[in-house]
C-alpha positions in Angstrom: -21.8 0.2 -6.9 -24.2 -2.9 -6.3 -26.3 -2.6 -3.1 -25.1 -6.0 -1.7 -21.5 -4.8 -1.6 -21.7 -3.1 1.7 -22.6 -6.4 3.3 -19.2 -8.2 2.5 -15.7 -7.8 2.6 -14.5 -6.2 -0.4 -11.2 -6.0 -2.5 -10.3 -2.6 -3.8 -7.9 -2.2 -6.7 -6.6 0.8 -8.3 -6.2 0.7 -12.0 -3.6 3.4 -13.1 -4.1 2.8 -16.7 -7.9 3.3 -16.5 -7.6 5.9 -13.5 -10.2 4.2 -11.5 -10.5 2.0 -8.5 -12.3 -1.0 -9.2 -14.3 -3.1 -6.3 -14.9 -6.9 -6.0 -16.3 -9.0 -3.2 -13.4 -10.7 -1.3 -12.3 -13.5 -2.2 -14.9 -14.4 -4.7 -13.6 -11.5 -7.2 -16.9 -10.4 -9.1 -16.8 -6.8 -10.2 -19.5 -5.0 -7.8 -18.4 -1.3 -8.8 -16.0 1.3 -9.7 -14.8 4.5 -8.3 -13.9 7.6 -10.6 -13.0 11.1 -10.4 -9.1 10.9 -9.8 -6.3 12.7 -11.3 -3.7 9.9 -11.0 -4.7 6.9 -8.8 -1.6 5.2 -6.8 -1.7 3.3 -3.6 -4.6 2.1 -1.4 -5.1 1.6 2.4 -7.9 0.8 4.8 -8.7 1.4 8.8 -10.2 -0.4 11.2 -13.6 0.9 10.1 -13.1 -0.4 6.7 -12.7 3.3 5.3 -10.6 3.1 2.1 -8.1 5.7 1.6 -7.4 6.4 -2.2 -3.8 8.1 -2.8 -4.1 10.5 -5.9 -0.8 11.7 -7.1 -2.4 14.8 -8.7 -4.3 15.7 -5.8 -6.0 14.8 -2.4 -6.4 11.9 -0.5 -10.0 10.8 -0.9 -11.7 8.7 1.9 -14.5 6.4 1.0 -16.8 4.6 3.5 -16.8 0.9 2.8 -18.9 0.3 -0.3 -19.5 4.0 -0.7 -19.1 5.9 -3.9 -18.7 9.2 -3.1 -15.7 10.6 -0.8 -16.5 11.3 2.9 -13.5 13.6 3.1 -10.5 14.7 1.5 -7.1 15.2 3.0 -4.7 17.9 1.2 -1.4 16.6 0.0 1.8 17.9 -1.5 4.4 16.8 -3.9 3.8 13.3 -5.5 1.8 11.2 -2.7 2.2 7.5 -3.5 1.4 5.1 -0.9 -0.5 5.0 2.4 -1.3 3.1 5.6 -3.3 3.6 8.6 -1.9 2.9 12.2 -4.1 0.3 13.6 -3.0 1.4 17.2 -3.7 5.0 17.0 -5.5 5.6 13.7 -3.0 7.9 12.2 -2.5 7.9 8.4 1.1 8.1 6.8 1.5 8.7 3.2 4.6 8.6 1.2 6.2 11.0 -1.3 8.0 10.5 -4.4 9.4 14.1 -4.2 10.8 13.9 -0.7 13.6 16.2 -1.7 11.2 18.9 -1.9 8.1 17.9 0.2 9.0 15.7 3.1 9.8 12.1 3.6 6.5 11.0 4.9 3.4 12.9 5.9 1.2 11.9 9.0 -2.3 13.0 9.6 -3.4 12.6 13.1 -6.6 10.3 13.3 -6.4 10.4 9.7 -8.0 13.9 9.3 -6.8 17.5 9.2 -3.4 18.7 8.1 -0.5 16.9 7.8 2.7 16.9 9.7 5.7 16.3 7.7 8.4 14.1 9.1 11.7 14.8 7.2 15.1 13.1 6.5 17.6 15.0 3.9 19.3 11.8 3.1 16.2 10.2 1.5 15.3 11.1 -2.2 11.9 9.6 -2.3 9.4 7.4 -0.4 7.4 4.6 -2.2 5.1 2.5 0.2 4.6 2.0 3.8 3.3 0.3 6.6 2.8 0.1 10.4 3.2 -2.8 12.7 0.9 -3.5 15.7 2.8 -1.3 18.0 2.6 2.0 15.9 5.9 1.6 14.3 6.1 2.8 10.8 8.2 1.4 8.0 8.6 3.0 4.4 10.7 1.8 1.6 12.4 4.0 -0.9 15.6 5.5 -2.2 18.5 7.4 -0.6 20.1 10.4 -2.3 22.5 8.1 -4.1 19.8 5.7 -5.6 20.4 3.1 -3.0 17.1 1.0 -1.8 16.6 1.8 1.8 13.7 0.6 4.6 13.1 3.6 6.8 11.9 2.8 10.8 10.0 5.6 12.4 9.5 4.3 15.9 6.4 5.3 17.5 6.5 8.7 19.3 9.9 9.5 17.5 10.6 12.4 15.0 13.7 10.4 13.6 13.8 7.7 11.1 16.2 4.7 11.4 17.5 3.6 7.9 18.2 -0.1 6.9 19.7 -1.1 3.7 17.5 -3.3 1.9 18.3 -6.7 0.3 20.9 -6.4 -2.2 18.6 -7.7 -4.7 15.7 -5.5 -4.0 16.8 -2.8 -6.7 13.2 -1.5 -6.9 11.3 -1.7 -3.8 7.4 -2.3 -3.8 4.6 -2.7 -1.2 5.2 -2.6 2.5 3.3 -4.4 5.2 3.3 -5.6 8.5 2.2 -9.4 8.4 1.9 -9.8 12.1 5.8 -11.1 12.8 7.9 -9.4 10.0 7.9 -6.2 7.5 7.0 -7.7 4.1 9.0 -5.7 1.3 8.1 -6.1 -2.1 10.5 -6.0 -5.3 8.1 -4.9 -8.1 10.4 -5.7 -10.7 10.6 -9.4 -9.9 7.3 -10.8 -8.2 9.4 -11.2 -4.9 8.3 -10.2 -1.2 11.1 -10.3 1.2 10.1 -11.0 4.9 12.2 -8.4 6.9 13.3 -8.2 10.5 11.8 -4.9 11.9 14.8 -4.4 14.5 17.8 -5.3 11.9 16.5 -4.7 8.4 17.8 -8.2 7.5 15.9 -10.4 5.3 14.5 -13.6 7.1 12.7 -15.1 4.1 12.3 -14.7 0.2 9.0 -15.5 -1.0 8.6 -16.0 -4.8 5.2 -15.2 -6.5 5.3 -17.4 -9.5 4.7 -15.5 -12.8 4.3 -12.2 -10.5 5.5 -9.1 -12.7 5.5 -5.6 -11.9 3.6 -6.1 -8.5 3.5 -2.8 -7.1 1.2 -2.3 -3.9 0.2 -5.8 -2.5 -2.0 -6.5 0.4 -1.7 -9.5 2.7 -5.0 -10.9 4.0 -4.1 -13.7 6.3 -2.6 -16.4 4.6 -3.1 -14.9 1.1 -1.3 -12.1 -0.5 -2.9 -10.2 -3.0 -0.8 -8.7 -5.9 -1.6 -6.3 -8.8 0.0 -7.8 -11.8 0.7 -5.1 -14.0 2.9 -6.8 -16.8 1.0 -10.0 -17.1 -1.8 -9.2 -19.0 -3.1 -6.8 -16.4 -4.4 -9.3 -13.6 -4.7 -9.3 -9.7 -3.4 -12.6 -8.3 -4.1 -14.4 -5.2 -0.9 -16.4 -3.8 -0.5 -18.3 -0.7 1.2 -16.5 2.3 4.1 -16.7 3.1 4.9 -19.9 0.9 4.1 -17.9 -2.4 4.3 -20.4 -5.4 1.8 -20.6 -7.9 -1.1 -18.3 -7.9 -4.5 -19.7 -6.5 -6.7 -17.2 -8.0 -6.6 -14.6 -10.8 -8.6 -11.8 -11.6 -8.5 -10.1 -15.1 -9.6 -7.1 -17.1 -7.3 -4.4 -15.9 -5.3 -1.8 -17.9 -2.6 -1.3 -15.3 -3.5 -2.4 -11.5 -1.5 -0.9 -9.3 -2.5 -1.2 -5.7 -4.6 -3.6 -3.6 -6.5 -3.2 -0.1 -9.3 -5.3 1.5 -12.1 -3.7 3.6 -13.9 -6.2 6.2 -16.5 -3.3 6.4 -16.3 -3.5 10.3 -19.3 -1.6 11.8 -18.6 1.9 13.2 
């Protein structure tokens, strides 16, 4: 990691093909470092302090300080952890699980430390990605036991999920993130993001990311959405948000880019 990396906002991209996390100044996008030592990298998320959480399907969630190269702590997981999100209101970490049938629907770590508490829903087969709104409500997408795409809402303080049916066109749900007004839910097969009502689960706006292909876990940074573009030559693209359309910037050189997050490097 180049020393100057710690003094600027950083874009982290998990590259499943290379089993590494690449780091770039944001928004300029010139490689400044890489993180290694994972079993199978998956989703990424960040907390208010700028600490970056790397989900490893094969092992623990590893936590890195902004610009750091060694984990500052590790969080034990079970099953096949996949995506993550940090509650901006309380600092809790939520982790989704591809093996919800056996291991629970979502695991939540209080203050992003210690052991997780699993929140179960026996009607859910798997959860993919998740995101918190500004009030501490958690949203996660996935499949029910019949393979139907669903969006789950876990209200703050509740132990019970509220399920919504996703847009009928969203057959392969992708990233989930609160954009300040709506829940943004991706369709990883088609380069589409659905702005979704947090109260009804209905689609309010469909955003098309032109030339987006297999956009797994995107990241919204203000008026920009950053999307790993795995089936388009292994790139990470920037698009206007929520306008979509053509990409405004492209970073190349990936094998299979999977997840993205931006660490602002806020001082502790």
